[in-house]
C-alpha positions in Angstrom: 66.3 -80.8 -9.2 62.8 -82.0 -9.0 62.0 -84.5 -6.2 59.6 -86.8 -8.0 59.2 -88.9 -4.9 57.5 -85.9 -3.2 54.9 -85.6 -5.9 51.6 -87.6 -6.5 51.7 -89.9 -9.5 49.4 -87.8 -11.6 51.7 -84.8 -11.2 54.8 -86.7 -12.3 52.8 -88.1 -15.3 51.9 -84.5 -16.3 55.6 -83.4 -16.0 56.6 -86.3 -18.2 53.9 -85.5 -20.7 55.0 -81.8 -20.8 58.6 -82.8 -21.4 58.1 -85.6 -24.0 54.9 -84.7 -25.8 54.7 -80.9 -25.4 58.5 -80.7 -25.7 58.8 -78.1 -22.9 62.3 -77.1 -21.7 63.8 -78.3 -18.5 63.2 -74.8 -17.0 59.5 -74.9 -17.9 59.2 -78.3 -16.3 60.7 -77.0 -13.1 58.3 -74.0 -13.2 55.4 -76.4 -13.7 56.5 -78.5 -10.7 57.0 -75.4 -8.5 53.7 -73.8 -9.5 51.6 -76.9 -9.1 53.4 -77.9 -5.8 52.3 -74.5 -4.4 48.8 -74.9 -5.7 48.4 -78.4 -4.2 49.7 -77.2 -0.8 47.2 -74.5 -0.8 44.4 -77.0 -1.7 45.3 -79.1 1.3 44.9 -76.0 3.5 41.8 -74.8 1.7 40.1 -78.3 2.0 41.2 -78.7 5.6 43.4 -81.7 4.8 46.4 -80.6 6.9 47.1 -79.0 10.3 50.6 -78.0 9.2 51.1 -74.3 9.7 54.4 -74.0 7.8 53.4 -73.9 4.2 56.8 -75.2 2.9 56.4 -78.3 5.0 53.1 -79.4 3.7 53.4 -82.7 1.8 51.5 -83.2 -1.4 52.3 -86.9 -2.3 49.2 -88.1 -0.5 46.7 -85.8 -2.4 44.5 -88.3 -4.3 43.0 -87.8 -7.7 39.6 -87.8 -6.0 40.6 -84.6 -4.2 41.6 -83.1 -7.5 38.2 -84.0 -8.9 36.6 -81.9 -6.2 38.4 -78.7 -7.2 36.1 -76.0 -8.6 36.9 -72.7 -10.4 36.2 -70.8 -7.1 38.9 -72.9 -5.4 41.4 -71.8 -8.1 40.3 -68.2 -7.7 40.9 -68.6 -3.9 44.5 -69.7 -4.7 45.1 -66.7 -7.0 43.7 -64.4 -4.2 46.1 -66.1 -1.7 49.0 -65.4 -4.0 48.1 -61.7 -4.2 47.3 -61.2 -0.5 49.7 -63.5 1.3 52.5 -64.0 -1.1 52.4 -60.5 -2.6 52.9 -62.1 -6.0 53.1 -59.7 -9.0 50.4 -60.0 -11.7 53.0 -61.6 -14.1 53.8 -64.3 -11.5 50.1 -65.0 -10.9 49.5 -65.1 -14.7 52.2 -67.7 -15.0 50.6 -69.9 -12.3 47.2 -69.5 -14.0 48.8 -70.7 -17.3 50.3 -73.7 -15.5 47.0 -74.6 -13.8 45.1 -74.3 -17.1 47.5 -76.7 -18.9 47.5 -79.1 -16.0 43.7 -79.5 -15.8 43.4 -79.6 -19.6 45.8 -82.6 -19.5 43.9 -84.3 -16.7 40.5 -83.8 -18.5 41.8 -85.4 -21.7 43.8 -88.3 -20.4 43.5 -91.7 -22.0 44.0 -93.3 -18.6 40.3 -93.2 -17.3 41.3 -94.0 -13.8 43.1 -90.6 -13.4 40.9 -88.6 -15.7 38.7 -85.8 -14.4 35.3 -85.4 -16.1 35.0 -81.6 -15.7 37.8 -79.1 -16.3 37.5 -76.4 -13.5 40.1 -74.2 -15.2 38.3 -74.1 -18.6 37.0 -70.6 -18.0 39.9 -69.4 -15.8 41.0 -65.9 -16.8 44.5 -64.6 -16.8 45.2 -61.7 -14.4 45.4 -58.3 -16.2 49.0 -57.3 -16.7 50.2 -53.7 -16.6 51.8 -52.8 -19.9 55.2 -51.3 -19.0 57.7 -49.9 -21.4 60.9 -51.9 -21.5 64.0 -50.3 -20.1 66.9 -50.2 -22.5 70.2 -48.5 -23.2 70.3 -45.7 -25.7 72.7 -45.8 -28.6 75.4 -43.7 -26.8 75.2 -45.8 -23.6 75.4 -49.0 -25.7 78.6 -47.8 -27.3 80.0 -47.0 -23.8 79.2 -50.5 -22.7 81.0 -52.0 -25.7 84.0 -49.8 -25.0 84.1 -50.9 -21.4 84.0 -54.6 -22.5 86.9 -54.1 -24.9 89.4 -53.7 -22.1 92.8 -55.2 -23.2 93.9 -55.3 -19.5 91.2 -57.9 -18.8 92.6 -61.4 -19.7 89.1 -62.4 -20.8 88.4 -59.3 -22.8 87.9 -61.2 -26.1 85.3 -63.4 -24.5 83.6 -60.7 -22.6 83.5 -58.4 -25.6 82.0 -61.1 -27.7 79.3 -61.8 -25.1 78.3 -58.1 -24.9 78.4 -57.7 -28.7 76.1 -60.7 -29.2 73.6 -59.4 -26.6 73.5 -55.9 -28.0 73.4 -56.9 -31.7 71.2 -60.1 -31.6 68.9 -59.7 -28.7 69.3 -63.3 -27.5 68.3 -64.6 -24.1 70.8 -65.5 -21.4 69.9 -69.2 -21.6 70.4 -69.1 -25.4 73.8 -67.5 -25.1 75.3 -70.0 -22.5 74.0 -73.0 -24.5 75.7 -72.0 -27.8 78.1 -74.6 -29.1 80.8 -73.8 -31.6 79.1 -76.0 -34.2 76.0 -73.7 -34.0 77.9 -70.9 -35.8 78.0 -71.0 -39.6 80.7 -68.5 -40.7 80.1 -69.3 -44.4 76.6 -67.8 -44.1 77.1 -65.6 -41.1 74.4 -67.1 -39.0 73.9 -68.7 -35.6 71.4 -71.4 -34.4 70.0 -71.1 -30.9 67.5 -73.0 -28.9 64.9 -70.7 -27.4 61.9 -71.1 -25.1 60.1 -74.4 -25.5 63.1 -76.0 -27.1 62.3 -74.1 -30.3 65.2 -73.7 -32.7 65.7 -70.4 -34.6 68.3 -68.8 -36.7 70.0 -65.5 -35.8 71.9 -63.7 -38.6 75.2 -62.2 -37.5 76.5 -58.8 -38.6 80.1 -57.8 -39.1 80.6 -56.7 -35.5 79.4 -60.2 -34.2 81.5 -62.1 -36.8 84.7 -60.1 -35.9 84.1 -60.4 -32.1 83.5 -64.2 -32.4 86.5 -64.8 -34.6 88.8 -62.9 -32.2 87.5 -64.8 -29.2 87.7 -68.2 -31.0 91.4 -67.4 -31.8 92.1 -67.3 -28.0 89.5 -69.7 -26.7 91.1 -72.5 -24.7 91.3 -75.9 -26.4 93.6 -77.8 -24.0 92.3 -78.9 -20.6 88.6 -78.2 -21.3 86.5 -80.4 -19.1 84.7 -83.3 -20.7 81.6 -83.1 -18.5 77.8 -83.4 -18.6 77.7 -79.7 -19.7 79.4 -80.7 -23.0 82.0 -78.1 -22.2 84.3 -79.3 -25.0 81.6 -78.2 -27.5 80.7 -75.0 -25.7 81.4 -71.6 -27.3 81.9 -69.6 -24.1 84.1 -71.1 -21.4 84.7 -70.0 -17.8 88.2 -69.7 -16.3 87.7 -73.2 -15.0 87.5 -74.3 -18.6 83.9 -75.4 -18.5 80.7 -74.1 -20.1 80.1 -70.6 -18.8 77.3 -70.3 -16.3 74.4 -67.9 -16.3 75.7 -66.4 -13.1 79.1 -65.7 -14.6 77.6 -64.0 -17.6 75.4 -61.9 -15.3 78.5 -60.9 -13.4 80.3 -60.0 -16.6 77.4 -57.7 -17.7 77.2 -56.2 -14.2 80.9 -55.4 -14.1 80.9 -53.9 -17.6 77.9 -51.7 -16.8 79.8 -50.4 -13.8 83.0 -49.8 -15.8 80.9 -47.9 -18.4 79.5 -45.6 -15.7 76.0 -47.1 -16.0 73.8 -48.1 -13.1 73.7 -51.9 -13.0 70.6 -51.8 -10.7 68.6 -50.4 -13.7 70.0 -52.6 -16.4 70.5 -56.4 -16.6 71.2 -59.1 -19.2 67.5 -59.1 -20.2 67.6 -55.3 -20.6 70.4 -55.8 -23.2 67.9 -57.9 -25.1 65.4 -55.0 -24.9 68.2 -52.7 -26.0 69.0 -54.7 -29.1 65.3 -55.0 -30.1 64.7 -51.3 -29.6 67.8 -50.1 -31.5 67.0 -52.4 -34.4 63.4 -51.1 -34.6 64.4 -47.4 -34.2 67.4 -47.3 -36.4 67.1 -50.3 -38.7 63.5 -49.8 -39.9 62.9 -53.5 -39.1 59.5 -54.9 -39.9 57.7 -55.9 -36.7 57.2 -59.5 -38.0 60.9 -59.8 -38.7 61.7 -58.5 -35.2 59.3 -61.1 -33.8 61.1 -63.9 -35.7 64.5 -62.6 -34.6 63.6 -62.4 -30.9 61.7 -65.7 -30.9 58.5 -64.3 -29.6 55.5 -66.6 -29.8 53.0 -63.7 -29.9 53.3 -60.5 -31.9 51.8 -58.6 -29.0 55.1 -59.2 -27.0 57.1 -57.7 -29.8 54.8 -54.7 -30.1 56.2 -53.1 -26.9 59.1 -51.9 -29.0 56.8 -50.1 -31.4 55.3 -48.3 -28.3 58.8 -47.1 -27.4 59.2 -45.6 -30.9 55.8 -44.0 -30.8 56.7 -42.2 -27.5 59.8 -40.8 -29.3 57.5 -39.6 -32.1 55.2 -37.9 -29.6 58.2 -36.2 -27.9 59.4 -35.0 -31.3 56.1 -33.4 -32.0 56.0 -31.7 -28.6 59.4 -30.3 -29.1 58.4 -28.5 -32.3 59.0 -24.7 -31.8 55.5 -24.0 -33.0 53.9 -26.2 -30.3 53.3 -23.3 -27.9 52.0 -20.8 -30.4 
């Protein structure tokens, strides 16, 4: 939960703007609040406005808009350097904070409220830290089949549910947040498709293959209907339920994946729920001859460059095939 009372007014106004106008998700709003809270605490130290030595105890509610107006690009660079040196933040983490700061200052420099508007945007020329391009980890086809077999364990009283969850991850490449938020009404069995809400509250359609349809129907046949909690999670509408008969949590799904990986003889420290998303995308690209644009649409990627990591995986396989040619050493 965000403690709005601990924030200055202009920060809360930015969070409201991001939620209502930019239509950012609740998770994005929390990230904005966390990133900017850290940035403002650093600014207090950087400008000599506090004697508090415990970073987490520094208050930010008293940072005026006049202080914000004094911030220059060099001050933001100092914060990014602090993240790298003191916080040991990874480039991806620093890049996210840079993005947040850039959006924040753009908002302040374009406000209709002249009292809280800043004339110059210090983040206008702020560059994003260079990210290492790493190949995604994923299960190969045989290991994916092992995982499905491990999930289809009739001795597990929740095996229909767990098997449906693993099947959706491996066939559709959806995110964890998308899966736990699926409602029964989101499934259209007449057209074999599913509607999910992705990043930025963007709605997209995922088409379901025979394996997904079969797994979902078998689960819905045994899904509890009596005693389901009528709570703020809308559990009565939820597709996947926990044993407590409420909408399944992220942590529960993560544990299901962890336990099934173990049962399949796979290392759960190497693979996670997100790696199953990578697996689905990689298998579709390698075996399905899927167009990269279609894959981008299916995964809900905003940028085609994010999707292109799966083409790099395939290119590596092509390189290995060439190197294994018996004529290679002649």
